[in-house]
Biopython code that builds the backbone (N, CA, C, O; Angstrom):
import numpy as np
from Bio.PDB.StructureBuilder import StructureBuilder

atoms = [
    (1, "MET", "N", (-109.902, 16.198, 19.696)),
    (1, "MET", "CA", (-109.492, 17.736, 20.647)),
    (1, "MET", "C", (-109.279, 18.502, 21.207)),
    (1, "MET", "O", (-109.980, 18.238, 22.184)),
    (2, "PRO", "N", (-108.722, 19.541, 21.471)),
    (2, "PRO", "CA", (-107.444, 19.973, 21.836)),
    (2, "PRO", "C", (-107.747, 20.337, 23.462)),
    (2, "PRO", "O", (-108.895, 20.778, 23.427)),
    (3, "SER", "N", (-107.436, 20.361, 24.419)),
    (3, "SER", "CA", (-107.434, 20.430, 25.997)),
    (3, "SER", "C", (-107.460, 21.968, 26.317)),
    (3, "SER", "O", (-106.759, 22.661, 25.580)),
    (4, "LEU", "N", (-108.027, 22.477, 27.114)),
    (4, "LEU", "CA", (-107.951, 23.556, 27.700)),
    (4, "LEU", "C", (-107.018, 23.878, 27.669)),
    (4, "LEU", "O", (-106.893, 24.906, 27.004)),
    (5, "THR", "N", (-105.636, 23.286, 28.340)),
    (5, "THR", "CA", (-104.584, 23.853, 28.996)),
    (5, "THR", "C", (-103.433, 24.310, 27.879)),
    (5, "THR", "O", (-102.610, 25.225, 27.929)),
    (6, "ASN", "N", (-103.738, 23.173, 26.705)),
    (6, "ASN", "CA", (-102.918, 23.643, 25.324)),
    (6, "ASN", "C", (-103.233, 24.744, 24.922)),
    (6, "ASN", "O", (-102.407, 25.581, 24.557)),
    (7, "THR", "N", (-104.853, 24.967, 24.926)),
    (7, "THR", "CA", (-105.212, 26.472, 23.913)),
    (7, "THR", "C", (-104.424, 27.717, 24.608)),
    (7, "THR", "O", (-103.821, 28.632, 24.048)),
    (8, "ARG", "N", (-104.675, 27.393, 26.456)),
    (8, "ARG", "CA", (-104.624, 28.527, 26.708)),
    (8, "ARG", "C", (-102.756, 29.306, 26.583)),
    (8, "ARG", "O", (-102.192, 30.399, 26.527)),
    (9, "SER", "N", (-102.390, 27.494, 26.598)),
    (9, "SER", "CA", (-100.543, 28.092, 26.985)),
    (9, "SER", "C", (-100.419, 28.737, 25.014)),
    (9, "SER", "O", (-99.357, 29.290, 24.728)),
    (10, "ASN", "N", (-101.117, 28.651, 24.274)),
    (10, "ASN", "CA", (-100.700, 28.574, 22.815)),
    (10, "ASN", "C", (-100.811, 30.217, 23.035)),
    (10, "ASN", "O", (-99.826, 30.954, 23.056)),
    (11, "VAL", "N", (-102.287, 30.694, 23.207)),
    (11, "VAL", "CA", (-102.580, 32.025, 23.124)),
    (11, "VAL", "C", (-101.914, 32.822, 23.968)),
    (11, "VAL", "O", (-102.069, 34.016, 23.712)),
    (12, "GLY", "N", (-101.228, 32.583, 24.882)),
    (12, "GLY", "CA", (-100.393, 33.389, 25.808)),
    (12, "GLY", "C", (-98.978, 33.510, 25.071)),
    (12, "GLY", "O", (-98.030, 34.173, 25.492)),
    (13, "HIS", "N", (-99.003, 32.769, 23.924)),
    (13, "HIS", "CA", (-97.297, 32.905, 23.447)),
    (13, "HIS", "C", (-98.054, 33.356, 21.933)),
    (13, "HIS", "O", (-97.257, 33.911, 21.177)),
    (14, "ARG", "N", (-99.140, 33.239, 21.508)),
    (14, "ARG", "CA", (-99.233, 34.441, 20.336)),
    (14, "ARG", "C", (-99.800, 35.525, 20.568)),
    (14, "ARG", "O", (-99.527, 36.465, 19.821)),
    (15, "GLY", "N", (-100.619, 35.697, 21.508)),
    (15, "GLY", "CA", (-101.333, 36.630, 21.998)),
    (15, "GLY", "C", (-100.996, 38.450, 22.091)),
    (15, "GLY", "O", (-100.038, 38.725, 21.369)),
    (16, "LEU", "N", (-101.317, 39.123, 22.487)),
    (16, "LEU", "CA", (-101.283, 40.475, 22.652)),
    (16, "LEU", "C", (-101.099, 40.217, 23.944)),
    (16, "LEU", "O", (-102.189, 39.992, 24.468)),
    (17, "VAL", "N", (-99.787, 40.114, 25.057)),
    (17, "VAL", "CA", (-99.837, 40.158, 26.014)),
    (17, "VAL", "C", (-98.340, 41.054, 26.040)),
    (17, "VAL", "O", (-97.601, 41.489, 25.157)),
    (18, "ARG", "N", (-98.320, 41.083, 27.856)),
    (18, "ARG", "CA", (-97.543, 41.831, 27.889)),
    (18, "ARG", "C", (-95.936, 41.450, 29.130)),
    (18, "ARG", "O", (-95.825, 41.219, 30.334)),
    (19, "PRO", "N", (-95.350, 41.525, 28.419)),
    (19, "PRO", "CA", (-93.909, 40.185, 29.282)),
    (19, "PRO", "C", (-93.422, 40.925, 30.631)),
    (19, "PRO", "O", (-93.337, 42.066, 31.086)),
    (20, "ARG", "N", (-93.172, 39.681, 30.970)),
    (20, "ARG", "CA", (-92.541, 39.825, 32.636)),
    (20, "ARG", "C", (-91.443, 40.569, 32.627)),
    (20, "ARG", "O", (-91.176, 41.409, 33.487)),
    (21, "ARG", "N", (-90.472, 40.181, 31.248)),
    (21, "ARG", "CA", (-89.268, 40.686, 31.069)),
    (21, "ARG", "C", (-89.104, 41.520, 29.656)),
    (21, "ARG", "O", (-89.851, 41.457, 28.680)),
    (22, "GLY", "N", (-87.399, 42.667, 29.895)),
    (22, "GLY", "CA", (-87.778, 43.294, 28.739)),
    (22, "GLY", "C", (-88.579, 44.587, 28.459)),
    (22, "GLY", "O", (-88.592, 45.183, 27.382)),
    (23, "LYS", "N", (-89.557, 45.102, 30.107)),
    (23, "LYS", "CA", (-90.275, 46.027, 29.865)),
    (23, "LYS", "C", (-89.113, 47.655, 30.648)),
    (23, "LYS", "O", (-88.179, 47.879, 31.417)),
    (24, "LEU", "N", (-89.897, 48.209, 29.907)),
    (24, "LEU", "CA", (-89.486, 49.383, 30.569)),
    (24, "LEU", "C", (-90.121, 50.172, 31.562)),
    (24, "LEU", "O", (-89.619, 50.468, 32.647)),
    (25, "VAL", "N", (-91.236, 50.500, 31.153)),
    (25, "VAL", "CA", (-92.893, 50.592, 32.005)),
    (25, "VAL", "C", (-93.700, 50.045, 32.222)),
    (25, "VAL", "O", (-93.964, 49.647, 33.357)),
    (26, "ALA", "N", (-94.639, 49.749, 30.819)),
    (26, "ALA", "CA", (-95.723, 49.140, 31.932)),
    (26, "ALA", "C", (-95.541, 47.461, 30.738)),
    (26, "ALA", "O", (-96.175, 46.411, 30.837)),
    (27, "GLY", "N", (-94.770, 47.726, 30.023)),
    (27, "GLY", "CA", (-94.557, 46.574, 28.789)),
    (27, "GLY", "C", (-95.589, 46.469, 27.730)),
    (27, "GLY", "O", (-96.095, 45.421, 27.329)),
    (28, "VAL", "N", (-95.866, 47.780, 27.284)),
    (28, "VAL", "CA", (-96.876, 48.057, 26.581)),
    (28, "VAL", "C", (-96.117, 47.379, 25.339)),
    (28, "VAL", "O", (-96.401, 46.240, 24.966)),
    (29, "ALA", "N", (-95.058, 48.225, 24.683)),
    (29, "ALA", "CA", (-94.511, 48.521, 23.608)),
    (29, "ALA", "C", (-93.673, 47.354, 23.288)),
    (29, "ALA", "O", (-93.509, 47.048, 22.107)),
    (30, "ALA", "N", (-93.036, 46.558, 24.397)),
    (30, "ALA", "CA", (-92.522, 45.554, 24.201)),
    (30, "ALA", "C", (-93.122, 44.375, 23.954)),
    (30, "ALA", "O", (-92.560, 43.664, 23.122)),
    (31, "GLY", "N", (-94.560, 43.791, 24.675)),
    (31, "GLY", "CA", (-96.044, 43.211, 23.831)),
    (31, "GLY", "C", (-96.205, 43.532, 22.684)),
    (31, "GLY", "O", (-96.047, 42.790, 21.715)),
    (32, "LEU", "N", (-96.574, 44.798, 22.662)),
    (32, "LEU", "CA", (-96.911, 45.075, 20.919)),
    (32, "LEU", "C", (-95.733, 44.498, 19.890)),
    (32, "LEU", "O", (-95.970, 44.047, 18.769)),
    (33, "ALA", "N", (-94.448, 44.602, 20.484)),
    (33, "ALA", "CA", (-93.259, 44.684, 19.473)),
    (33, "ALA", "C", (-92.579, 42.865, 19.115)),
    (33, "ALA", "O", (-91.670, 42.491, 18.375)),
    (34, "ARG", "N", (-93.488, 42.125, 19.996)),
    (34, "ARG", "CA", (-93.775, 41.081, 20.022)),
    (34, "ARG", "C", (-94.484, 40.480, 19.479)),
    (34, "ARG", "O", (-94.108, 39.743, 18.567)),
    (35, "ARG", "N", (-95.528, 40.563, 19.777)),
    (35, "ARG", "CA", (-96.387, 40.204, 18.852)),
    (35, "ARG", "C", (-96.672, 40.703, 17.217)),
    (35, "ARG", "O", (-97.585, 40.407, 16.446)),
    (36, "PHE", "N", (-95.862, 41.304, 17.104)),
    (36, "PHE", "CA", (-95.751, 41.749, 15.516)),
    (36, "PHE", "C", (-94.488, 41.684, 15.196)),
    (36, "PHE", "O", (-94.220, 42.243, 14.133)),
    (37, "GLY", "N", (-93.680, 41.228, 15.712)),
    (37, "GLY", "CA", (-92.410, 40.274, 15.278)),
    (37, "GLY", "C", (-91.267, 41.689, 14.985)),
    (37, "GLY", "O", (-90.399, 41.525, 14.128)),
    (38, "VAL", "N", (-91.341, 43.090, 15.770)),
    (38, "VAL", "CA", (-90.403, 44.042, 15.394)),
    (38, "VAL", "C", (-89.797, 44.176, 17.104)),
    (38, "VAL", "O", (-90.108, 43.773, 18.225)),
    (39, "SER", "N", (-88.727, 45.029, 16.430)),
    (39, "SER", "CA", (-88.167, 45.323, 17.757)),
    (39, "SER", "C", (-88.792, 46.232, 19.075)),
    (39, "SER", "O", (-89.429, 47.274, 18.916)),
    (40, "PRO", "N", (-88.506, 45.676, 20.287)),
    (40, "PRO", "CA", (-88.959, 46.737, 21.412)),
    (40, "PRO", "C", (-88.706, 48.459, 20.803)),
    (40, "PRO", "O", (-89.436, 49.450, 20.795)),
    (41, "THR", "N", (-87.524, 48.237, 20.407)),
    (41, "THR", "CA", (-86.952, 49.835, 20.447)),
    (41, "THR", "C", (-87.927, 50.444, 19.356)),
    (41, "THR", "O", (-88.631, 51.453, 19.408)),
    (42, "LEU", "N", (-87.769, 49.648, 18.502)),
    (42, "LEU", "CA", (-88.486, 50.368, 17.106)),
    (42, "LEU", "C", (-90.255, 51.067, 17.350)),
    (42, "LEU", "O", (-90.879, 51.910, 16.706)),
    (43, "VAL", "N", (-90.669, 50.128, 18.757)),
    (43, "VAL", "CA", (-92.120, 50.330, 19.272)),
    (43, "VAL", "C", (-91.962, 51.527, 19.951)),
    (43, "VAL", "O", (-92.858, 52.363, 19.826)),
    (44, "ARG", "N", (-90.933, 51.794, 20.693)),
    (44, "ARG", "CA", (-90.032, 52.747, 21.494)),
    (44, "ARG", "C", (-90.487, 54.458, 20.539)),
    (44, "ARG", "O", (-91.229, 55.428, 20.384)),
    (45, "ILE", "N", (-89.223, 53.646, 20.154)),
    (45, "ILE", "CA", (-89.080, 55.404, 19.065)),
    (45, "ILE", "C", (-90.488, 56.070, 18.325)),
    (45, "ILE", "O", (-90.924, 57.202, 18.537)),
    (46, "LEU", "N", (-91.065, 55.048, 17.405)),
    (46, "LEU", "CA", (-92.272, 55.422, 17.165)),
    (46, "LEU", "C", (-93.292, 56.028, 18.099)),
    (46, "LEU", "O", (-93.776, 57.142, 17.900)),
    (47, "PHE", "N", (-93.612, 55.234, 19.156)),
    (47, "PHE", "CA", (-94.119, 55.511, 20.445)),
    (47, "PHE", "C", (-93.771, 57.356, 20.223)),
    (47, "PHE", "O", (-94.356, 58.173, 19.512)),
    (48, "VAL", "N", (-92.684, 57.513, 21.078)),
    (48, "VAL", "CA", (-92.002, 58.977, 21.432)),
    (48, "VAL", "C", (-92.419, 59.655, 20.030)),
    (48, "VAL", "O", (-93.268, 60.519, 20.250)),
    (49, "ALA", "N", (-92.125, 59.556, 18.755)),
    (49, "ALA", "CA", (-92.388, 60.208, 17.793)),
    (49, "ALA", "C", (-93.550, 60.910, 17.492)),
    (49, "ALA", "O", (-93.803, 61.943, 16.873)),
    (50, "SER", "N", (-94.258, 59.979, 18.162)),
    (50, "SER", "CA", (-96.000, 60.191, 17.537)),
    (50, "SER", "C", (-96.422, 61.079, 18.309)),
    (50, "SER", "O", (-97.405, 61.768, 18.038)),
    (51, "MET", "N", (-95.523, 61.225, 19.718)),
    (51, "MET", "CA", (-95.910, 62.528, 20.754)),
    (51, "MET", "C", (-95.670, 63.795, 19.839)),
    (51, "MET", "O", (-96.177, 64.775, 20.386)),
    (52, "LEU", "N", (-95.291, 63.999, 19.074)),
    (52, "LEU", "CA", (-95.307, 64.931, 17.874)),
    (52, "LEU", "C", (-96.070, 65.575, 17.624)),
    (52, "LEU", "O", (-96.106, 66.800, 17.743)),
    (53, "LEU", "N", (-97.249, 64.488, 17.010)),
    (53, "LEU", "CA", (-98.424, 64.385, 16.220)),
    (53, "LEU", "C", (-99.833, 64.839, 17.738)),
    (53, "LEU", "O", (-99.959, 64.195, 18.780)),
    (54, "PRO", "N", (-100.366, 65.646, 17.471)),
    (54, "PRO", "CA", (-101.471, 65.711, 18.044)),
    (54, "PRO", "C", (-102.543, 64.430, 17.819)),
    (54, "PRO", "O", (-102.762, 63.937, 16.712)),
    (55, "GLY", "N", (-103.206, 63.958, 19.151)),
    (55, "GLY", "CA", (-103.927, 62.686, 19.187)),
    (55, "GLY", "C", (-103.855, 62.542, 20.615)),
    (55, "GLY", "O", (-103.394, 63.274, 21.490)),
    (56, "PRO", "N", (-104.455, 61.356, 20.639)),
    (56, "PRO", "CA", (-104.582, 60.287, 22.265)),
    (56, "PRO", "C", (-103.720, 59.398, 22.143)),
    (56, "PRO", "O", (-104.031, 58.261, 21.791)),
    (57, "GLN", "N", (-102.281, 59.813, 22.457)),
    (57, "GLN", "CA", (-101.407, 58.717, 22.185)),
    (57, "GLN", "C", (-101.164, 58.426, 23.537)),
    (57, "GLN", "O", (-101.053, 57.208, 23.683)),
    (58, "ILE", "N", (-101.046, 59.010, 24.514)),
    (58, "ILE", "CA", (-100.993, 58.453, 25.935)),
    (58, "ILE", "C", (-102.441, 57.518, 26.656)),
    (58, "ILE", "O", (-102.396, 56.444, 27.256)),
    (59, "VAL", "N", (-103.660, 58.373, 26.336)),
    (59, "VAL", "CA", (-104.725, 57.438, 26.046)),
    (59, "VAL", "C", (-104.783, 55.989, 26.172)),
    (59, "VAL", "O", (-104.963, 55.269, 27.155)),
    (60, "ALA", "N", (-104.551, 55.690, 24.722)),
    (60, "ALA", "CA", (-104.258, 54.636, 24.267)),
    (60, "ALA", "C", (-103.089, 53.611, 24.744)),
    (60, "ALA", "O", (-103.310, 52.459, 25.117)),
    (61, "TYR", "N", (-101.864, 54.196, 24.672)),
    (61, "TYR", "CA", (-101.164, 53.752, 26.396)),
    (61, "TYR", "C", (-101.912, 53.045, 27.305)),
    (61, "TYR", "O", (-102.326, 51.909, 27.535)),
    (62, "LEU", "N", (-101.924, 54.447, 27.836)),
    (62, "LEU", "CA", (-102.713, 53.903, 29.187)),
    (62, "LEU", "C", (-104.152, 52.923, 29.004)),
    (62, "LEU", "O", (-104.319, 52.264, 30.030)),
    (63, "ALA", "N", (-104.876, 52.749, 28.298)),
    (63, "ALA", "CA", (-105.881, 51.690, 27.279)),
    (63, "ALA", "C", (-105.184, 50.944, 27.419)),
    (63, "ALA", "O", (-105.506, 50.349, 28.447)),
    (64, "LEU", "N", (-104.263, 50.501, 26.974)),
    (64, "LEU", "CA", (-103.406, 49.023, 26.375)),
    (64, "LEU", "C", (-103.080, 48.572, 27.728)),
    (64, "LEU", "O", (-103.349, 47.384, 27.910)),
    (65, "TRP", "N", (-102.563, 49.207, 28.755)),
    (65, "TRP", "CA", (-101.609, 49.165, 30.083)),
    (65, "TRP", "C", (-102.826, 48.180, 30.705)),
    (65, "TRP", "O", (-102.793, 47.089, 31.275)),
    (66, "ILE", "N", (-103.763, 48.964, 30.374)),
    (66, "ILE", "CA", (-105.098, 48.411, 31.345)),
    (66, "ILE", "C", (-105.532, 46.910, 30.577)),
    (66, "ILE", "O", (-105.383, 45.908, 31.277)),
    (67, "ILE", "N", (-105.784, 46.816, 29.906)),
    (67, "ILE", "CA", (-106.338, 45.968, 29.162)),
    (67, "ILE", "C", (-105.641, 44.817, 28.394)),
    (67, "ILE", "O", (-106.110, 43.787, 27.909)),
    (68, "MET", "N", (-104.543, 45.240, 28.427)),
    (68, "MET", "CA", (-103.125, 43.947, 27.653)),
    (68, "MET", "C", (-102.726, 42.622, 29.104)),
    (68, "MET", "O", (-101.998, 43.008, 30.018)),
    (69, "PRO", "N", (-103.100, 41.636, 29.123)),
    (69, "PRO", "CA", (-103.119, 41.047, 30.311)),
    (69, "PRO", "C", (-101.494, 40.711, 30.792)),
    (69, "PRO", "O", (-100.780, 40.672, 29.790)),
    (70, "LYS", "N", (-100.808, 40.484, 31.936)),
    (70, "LYS", "CA", (-99.724, 40.268, 31.969)),
    (70, "LYS", "C", (-99.292, 38.742, 31.512)),
    (70, "LYS", "O", (-99.957, 37.764, 31.854)),
    (71, "GLU", "N", (-98.402, 38.671, 30.903)),
    (71, "GLU", "CA", (-97.658, 36.934, 30.661)),
    (71, "GLU", "C", (-98.098, 36.310, 31.739)),
    (71, "GLU", "O", (-98.104, 36.714, 32.902)),
    (72, "GLU", "N", (-98.540, 35.112, 31.216)),
    (72, "GLU", "CA", (-98.208, 33.907, 33.211)),
    (72, "GLU", "C", (-97.401, 33.497, 32.810)),
    (72, "GLU", "O", (-96.915, 33.378, 31.686)),
    (73, "ARG", "N", (-97.115, 33.152, 34.049)),
    (73, "ARG", "CA", (-95.208, 32.383, 34.368)),
    (73, "ARG", "C", (-95.993, 30.718, 34.064)),
    (73, "ARG", "O", (-97.101, 30.195, 34.179)),
    (74, "ILE", "N", (-94.819, 30.411, 33.685)),
    (74, "ILE", "CA", (-94.605, 29.404, 33.412)),
    (74, "ILE", "C", (-93.974, 28.097, 34.460)),
    (74, "ILE", "O", (-93.775, 26.975, 33.995)),
]
sb = StructureBuilder()
sb.init_structure("model")
sb.init_model(0)
sb.init_chain("A")
sb.init_seg("    ")
for serial, (resi, resn, name, xyz) in enumerate(atoms, 1):
    if name == "N":
        sb.init_residue(resn, " ", resi, " ")
    sb.init_atom(name, np.array(xyz, "f"), 0.0, 1.0, " ", f" {name:<3s}", serial, name[0])
structure = sb.get_structure()
């Protein structure tokens, strides 16, 4: 049976978290990029480009900022 500490550390690395390093505003784009294995710059460009379309982009960003936990210190 895996221990709780091993499970927690694995979740932090594979889960959706805001990193402590490499963030510009709140770390939402960097966290999404890390989770899905793409460049943070690509995620930021896509977000800015999506601002040209109608929709709740800012609300989604703010919600992710609140919902996504910060990366744990090691």
